[in-house]
C-alpha positions, 0 to 999 in steps of 0.5 A: 499499499502507497501512501499519498502525500496531497500538497496545496501550494496557492499561486503567487506572483511577484511582478511578472514571475508567478510561483506556488506559496511555500514550495520553496520549502520542497524546491526551487519551481517557478512559474513564467508566461512566454511572449514570442514577442521578445524573441522565438519560441521552440516550435513545442512550446506555444505563445501565452503558455505557462512553464514551470520551471525548476531551478535545482533539476538536473538536465540531459542533453535534449532536455529543454531548460532555460538559460540567461540570455542578456541579448533579449534584456539586461536580464533575459532568459530563454528556452533551449535545448539542453546541448549538453549536461554543462550549460553555462548560464542554466537557470532551471530545466522546464517540467510541464508547460500549460497552454491558456486560451 
C-alpha cells in the first residue's frame, strides 16, 4: 500500500513571475508566461503558455531548459534544448507547460 501525500500550494505573483506559495521549502519551482514578442519560442512550446521551471533539477542533453540571455533584455532568459550536461547560463529545467486559451 502506498501512502499518498497531497500538497496544496496557492499561486503567488511577484512582478511578472508566478510561483507557488511555500514551494521553495520543497524545491525551486518557478512559473513564467511565454512571450514570443521577445524572441522565437521552440515550436513545441506555444505562445502565452505557462512554463514551470525547476531551478535545481538535473537535466540531460535534449531537455528543454531556461538559460540567461542578456541579448533580449538585461535580465533576459530564453528557452532552449540542452546541448550538453553543463550549460553555462543554466537557470532551470522546464518540467511542464500549460497552454491558456
